[in-house]
C-alpha positions as CSV (number, residue, x, y, z in Angstrom):
1,M,88.2,160.1,173.1
2,N,84.9,160.8,171.1
3,R,84.2,163.6,173.5
4,L,87.6,165.2,172.8
5,I,86.9,165.1,169.1
6,F,83.4,166.5,169.5
7,E,84.6,169.3,171.7
8,G,87.5,170.0,169.3
9,R,85.3,170.2,166.3
10,F,82.9,172.5,168.2
11,L,85.8,174.9,169.0
12,V,87.0,174.7,165.4
13,N,83.6,175.8,164.2
14,I,83.5,178.7,166.6
15,A,87.0,179.8,165.7
16,G,86.4,179.5,162.0
17,S,83.2,181.6,162.2
18,I,85.0,184.3,164.2
19,M,87.9,184.4,161.7
20,R,85.6,184.5,158.7
21,Q,83.3,186.9,160.6
22,T,80.3,184.8,159.6
23,D,77.2,184.0,161.6
24,L,77.7,181.5,164.4
25,R,75.6,178.4,164.7
26,P,73.3,178.7,167.7
27,I,74.1,176.4,170.6
28,H,71.1,174.2,171.2
29,S,72.5,171.1,172.8
30,R,73.5,170.7,176.4
31,L,77.3,170.5,176.6
32,D,79.7,169.7,179.4
33,W,81.0,173.2,179.7
34,E,83.6,172.2,182.3
35,C,85.2,169.8,179.7
36,M,84.7,172.4,177.0
37,F,86.5,175.0,179.0
38,R,89.4,172.7,179.7
39,T,89.7,171.7,176.1
40,A,89.5,175.3,174.9
41,D,92.1,176.3,177.5
42,Y,94.4,173.4,176.4
43,H,94.2,174.5,172.8
44,K,94.6,178.2,173.9
45,V,91.4,179.3,172.2
46,A,89.2,180.0,175.2
47,N,89.1,183.7,174.5
48,I,87.7,183.0,171.0
49,A,85.2,180.6,172.4
50,Y,83.9,183.3,174.7
51,L,82.8,185.4,171.7
52,G,81.1,182.3,170.3
53,M,79.1,182.0,173.5
54,L,77.6,185.5,173.4
55,G,73.9,185.3,173.0
56,N,73.8,181.7,174.2
57,G,74.2,182.3,177.9
58,E,71.2,180.3,178.8
59,W,73.0,177.1,177.8
60,V,76.2,177.9,179.8
61,A,76.5,177.7,183.6
62,Q,77.4,181.1,185.1
63,R,80.7,179.6,186.6
64,W,81.9,178.6,183.1
65,Q,80.8,181.8,181.5
66,E,83.0,183.7,184.0
67,R,86.0,181.4,183.3
68,F,85.7,182.0,179.5
69,F,85.3,185.7,180.1
70,E,88.5,185.7,182.3
71,R,90.5,184.4,179.4
72,Y,89.0,187.0,177.1
73,Q,89.9,189.7,179.6
74,E,93.4,188.4,179.9
75,A,93.8,188.7,176.1
76,L,92.5,192.2,176.2
77,R,95.0,193.2,178.9
78,F,97.8,191.4,177.2
79,G,97.4,193.6,174.1
80,D,98.1,196.7,176.2
81,V,101.4,195.5,177.6
82,C,102.9,193.1,175.1
83,M,104.4,195.5,172.5
84,E,105.8,197.8,175.2
85,A,107.3,195.0,177.2
86,E,108.8,193.3,174.0
87,N,110.4,196.6,172.9
88,E,111.8,197.1,176.4
89,I,113.5,193.7,176.4
90,L,114.8,194.0,172.8
91,M,116.2,197.5,173.5
92,L,117.9,196.3,176.6
93,F,119.7,193.4,174.8
94,D,120.6,195.7,172.0
95,M,122.0,198.5,174.3
96,D,124.1,195.9,176.2
97,Q,125.3,194.3,172.9
98,V,123.7,190.9,173.6
99,P,123.1,189.2,170.2
100,C,119.8,187.5,169.9
101,T,117.4,186.2,167.2
102,I,113.6,186.7,167.3
103,L,111.9,183.4,166.8
104,A,108.3,184.6,167.4
105,S,106.7,187.7,168.9
106,C,103.3,189.1,169.8
107,G,103.3,190.7,166.3
108,I,101.0,187.8,165.2
109,R,98.2,189.7,166.9
110,N,98.1,192.1,164.0
111,L,96.9,189.4,161.7
112,Y,93.8,188.7,163.7
113,P,90.5,190.4,162.7
114,L,90.1,191.1,166.4
115,P,93.4,191.4,168.2
116,E,91.9,190.2,171.5
117,T,91.2,186.8,169.9
118,A,94.9,186.2,169.5
119,A,96.8,184.1,172.1
120,N,99.0,185.7,174.8
121,S,102.0,184.7,172.6
122,P,105.4,184.6,174.3
123,L,108.4,186.5,173.0
124,R,110.7,183.7,171.9
125,L,114.4,184.4,171.5
126,Y,117.5,182.4,170.6
127,F,120.9,183.1,172.0
128,S,124.3,181.6,171.6
129,S,125.5,179.6,174.6
130,E,127.8,182.5,175.6
131,S,125.0,185.1,175.6
132,Y,122.3,182.9,177.2
133,V,123.4,183.3,180.8
134,Q,123.9,187.1,180.4
135,A,120.4,187.4,178.8
136,K,118.8,185.5,181.6
137,G,120.5,187.8,184.1
138,F,119.1,190.9,182.5
139,L,115.6,189.4,182.5
140,V,115.9,188.6,186.2
141,D,116.9,192.2,186.8
142,L,113.7,193.2,185.0
143,G,111.6,191.1,187.3
144,Y,111.2,188.0,185.3
145,E,111.1,184.6,187.0
146,T,111.6,181.1,185.5
147,D,108.4,179.1,185.7
148,R,109.4,176.2,183.4
149,F,112.7,174.6,182.3
150,Y,113.3,173.0,178.9
151,P,116.2,170.8,179.9
152,G,119.0,171.0,177.4
153,F,117.3,173.8,175.4
154,G,116.2,176.8,177.5
155,E,113.5,178.0,179.8
156,R,110.3,180.1,180.0
157,M,110.2,183.2,182.2
158,R,107.3,185.3,183.3
159,R,106.7,188.7,184.9
160,V,103.6,190.0,186.8
161,S,102.7,192.1,183.8
162,G,101.7,189.0,182.0
163,L,104.3,188.9,179.3
164,T,106.1,185.5,178.8
165,V,109.6,185.2,177.4
166,E,111.1,182.0,176.2
167,I,114.8,181.9,175.8
168,Y,116.8,179.2,174.1
169,H,120.4,178.3,173.6
170,K,119.3,175.3,171.5
171,L,116.0,175.0,169.7
172,P,113.7,172.4,171.4
173,F,113.7,169.7,168.7
174,K,115.5,166.4,169.2
175,T,116.3,165.1,165.8
176,R,119.6,165.8,164.1
177,T,117.9,166.8,160.9
178,Y,115.8,169.4,162.6
179,Q,118.7,170.8,164.5
180,K,120.8,171.0,161.3
181,Q,118.0,172.7,159.2
182,L,117.0,175.1,162.0
183,Q,120.6,176.2,162.4
184,K,120.6,177.1,158.7
185,L,117.5,179.2,159.2
186,L,119.2,181.0,162.1
187,E,122.3,181.7,160.0
188,H,120.1,183.5,157.5
189,A,118.7,185.8,160.1
190,Y,119.4,189.5,159.5
191,I,119.6,192.6,161.7
192,R,116.2,194.0,162.5
193,N,115.6,197.7,161.6
194,S,116.7,200.2,164.3
195,Y,118.8,197.6,166.1
196,D,122.4,196.5,165.9
197,Y,122.4,193.2,167.8
198,V,118.8,192.0,167.4
199,R,118.2,189.7,164.4
200,T,115.0,188.4,162.8
201,L,114.0,185.8,160.2
202,S,112.6,186.5,156.7
203,L,108.9,186.0,156.0
204,E,109.6,182.6,154.4
205,D,111.9,181.4,157.2
206,R,109.5,182.5,159.9
207,F,106.8,180.5,158.1
208,V,109.0,177.5,157.7
209,L,109.8,177.6,161.4
210,R,106.1,177.7,162.3
211,V,105.3,174.8,160.0
212,A,108.3,172.7,161.1
213,E,107.3,173.2,164.7
214,A,103.6,172.3,164.0
215,V,104.7,169.1,162.2
216,Y,106.9,168.2,165.1
217,H,104.1,168.8,167.6
218,Y,101.7,166.8,165.5
219,V,104.1,163.8,165.6
220,T,104.5,164.1,169.4
221,D,100.7,164.6,169.8
222,E,101.1,168.2,171.2
223,L,99.7,170.2,168.3
224,L,97.3,172.9,169.4
225,L,94.4,174.5,167.4
226,R,96.0,177.8,168.1
227,E,99.2,176.8,166.3
228,L,97.3,175.9,163.1
229,L,95.2,179.1,163.4
230,D,98.4,181.2,163.6
231,I,99.8,179.4,160.6
232,H,96.5,179.9,158.7
233,L,96.5,183.7,159.3
234,Y,100.2,184.0,158.6
235,Y,99.7,182.1,155.4
236,V,96.7,184.0,154.2
237,S,98.2,187.4,155.1
238,W,101.7,186.9,153.5
239,S,101.4,184.1,150.9
240,D,101.5,186.6,148.0
241,Q,104.8,188.0,149.3
242,M,106.4,184.6,150.0
243,N,108.4,182.5,147.6
244,E,106.5,179.2,147.3
245,E,109.4,177.3,145.8
246,Y,111.7,178.3,148.5
247,I,109.3,177.3,151.3
248,R,108.7,173.9,149.7
249,H,112.5,173.4,149.3
250,R,113.2,174.3,152.9
251,L,110.4,172.0,154.2
252,G,111.8,169.3,151.9
253,D,115.2,169.7,153.7
254,F,113.4,168.8,156.9
255,H,111.7,165.9,155.1
256,I,108.3,167.2,156.1
257,D,107.2,169.0,152.9
258,E,104.2,166.8,152.2
259,L,103.0,166.6,155.8
260,G,103.5,170.3,156.3
261,M,101.4,171.2,153.3
262,K,98.6,168.8,154.5
263,L,98.6,170.7,157.9
264,I,98.4,174.0,156.0
265,Q,95.5,172.7,154.0
266,L,93.7,171.4,157.1
267,A,94.1,174.8,158.7
268,R,92.5,176.3,155.6
269,M,89.6,173.9,155.8
270,W,89.1,174.7,159.5
271,F,89.5,178.4,159.6
272,G,89.5,179.8,156.1
273,S,87.1,180.4,153.2
274,K,87.0,179.0,149.7
275,E,88.6,182.2,148.4
276,D,91.7,181.9,150.6
277,P,94.9,181.0,148.7
278,V,96.7,177.8,149.4
279,Y,99.8,176.2,148.0
280,G,99.4,172.8,146.5
281,I,96.2,170.8,145.6
282,V,93.6,169.4,147.9
283,S,94.0,165.6,148.1
284,D,91.3,163.6,146.4
285,D,91.3,161.3,149.4
286,M,89.6,163.4,152.1
287,G,90.3,160.5,154.5
288,V,93.8,161.9,154.8
289,Y,92.5,164.9,156.5
290,D,90.2,162.9,158.7
291,V,93.3,161.1,160.0
292,L,95.0,164.4,160.7
293,E,92.0,165.9,162.4
294,N,91.2,162.9,164.6
295,R,94.8,162.6,165.8
296,I,95.0,166.3,166.6
297,L,91.7,166.6,168.3
298,S,92.1,163.4,170.3
299,R,95.6,164.4,171.4
300,G,97.0,161.3,169.8
301,R,94.6,158.8,171.4
302,L,93.0,158.1,168.0
303,K,96.1,157.4,165.9
304,Q,95.8,155.7,162.5
305,E,98.8,157.3,161.0
306,T,99.2,156.9,157.2
307,D,101.6,159.6,156.4
308,T,105.1,158.3,155.7
309,Q,106.8,161.5,156.7
310,A,105.0,161.5,160.1
311,V,106.1,157.9,160.6
312,G,109.7,158.6,159.7
313,L,109.9,161.7,162.0
314,A,108.4,159.7,164.9
315,R,111.0,157.0,164.4
316,Q,113.8,159.6,164.5
317,I,112.4,161.1,167.7
318,E,112.1,157.7,169.3
319,K,115.7,156.9,168.3
320,E,117.0,160.1,169.9
321,E,114.9,159.5,173.1
322,N,116.2,156.0,173.4
323,W,119.8,157.3,173.0
324,E,119.1,159.8,175.7
325,K,117.8,157.1,178.0
326,V,121.0,155.1,177.4
327,Q,123.1,158.2,178.2
328,R,121.2,158.9,181.4
329,K,121.7,155.3,182.5
330,L,125.4,155.5,181.8
331,E,125.6,158.8,183.7
332,K,123.8,157.3,186.6
333,A,126.0,154.2,186.6
334,K,129.1,156.5,186.5
335,E,127.8,158.5,189.4
336,Q,127.1,155.3,191.4
337,L,130.6,154.0,190.6
338,Q,132.2,157.2,191.7
339,E,130.1,157.2,194.9
340,F,131.0,153.6,195.6
341,W,134.7,154.3,195.1
342,S,134.6,157.4,197.2
343,T,132.9,155.4,200.1
344,Y,135.3,152.5,199.6
345,S,138.3,154.8,199.7
346,R,137.1,156.5,203.0
347,K,136.7,153.0,204.6
348,L,140.2,152.0,203.5
349,R,141.7,155.2,204.9
350,W,140.0,154.5,208.2
351,I,141.1,150.9,208.3
352,L,144.6,151.5,207.0
353,P,145.5,155.0,207.9
354,E,149.3,154.2,207.9
355,V,149.1,153.2,204.2
356,F,147.4,156.3,203.0
357,S,149.5,158.6,205.2
358,H,152.5,157.9,203.0
359,E,150.6,159.3,200.0
360,T,150.5,162.7,201.6
């Protein structure tokens, strides 16, 4: 647990220095670079960590230098194909009149000082239930294959080119409040320029979606450094063009406004500078941010939650998961009953064929 926190803080320092374009602290101590790589890969910042390692090769085993470099190369190659592949997919859906809404794209790369330090972000699309099957068929025709299912929500598809596409017919959040508020965001989506059937969200709604997702992942102990870094860059780049009151109101509808702002503030502390703008006021109790940091970096193993909104959301998720378990048990019992009755009926037909022959 302590090692995870140490490695996470080390990666935060590297990423913060790269984003601020300030001098990196020299690496003097001996680190477990296998664990460091796995932590960096988990948080999707291994390509950034590679730049932080330059000039410190004597401290890193050759094998792990190569692994970090591989991630950096992948990010470089991704930049060459992502926009072209995204445009190909969106044009196909538009030409075939398949309505979709863009949830996220590789456009986030444009906010990074060095595009190759961005993640290999997937193109994330939302479809109605009617359009979902058709959209998947088109992607299969383009050479995409499913590599992960999100039961009840959608799936992730990949192509050899390296682009990943996530398609959803329902956004992957379990609580009713989230589903209701996310549906409102989708209803406000508007037609993207040069398209007729491809919709996009406004600046504010895209930001609200990112923050809502980050809060949800924080509560489920799945929040990545990369997510907060994307939020930080989005916030710093567009804050002067976004309506602060609207954002606070929308996050309030999710009942995560205070927690959302804390995560934004934490991201600023990690990756920003003192001059970066931020909504709200830094809490006088810095221990609040220590709790957030320790939970994120320990992946939930060090959990001393004090935020009432986090506790409330966790209870809602647990309630939904318990309801799902009950439903699965009922479905299983129903299947077993049907199987039993089917077997019993076959035996009766075999024992008393003359009785059942009258039925036909």
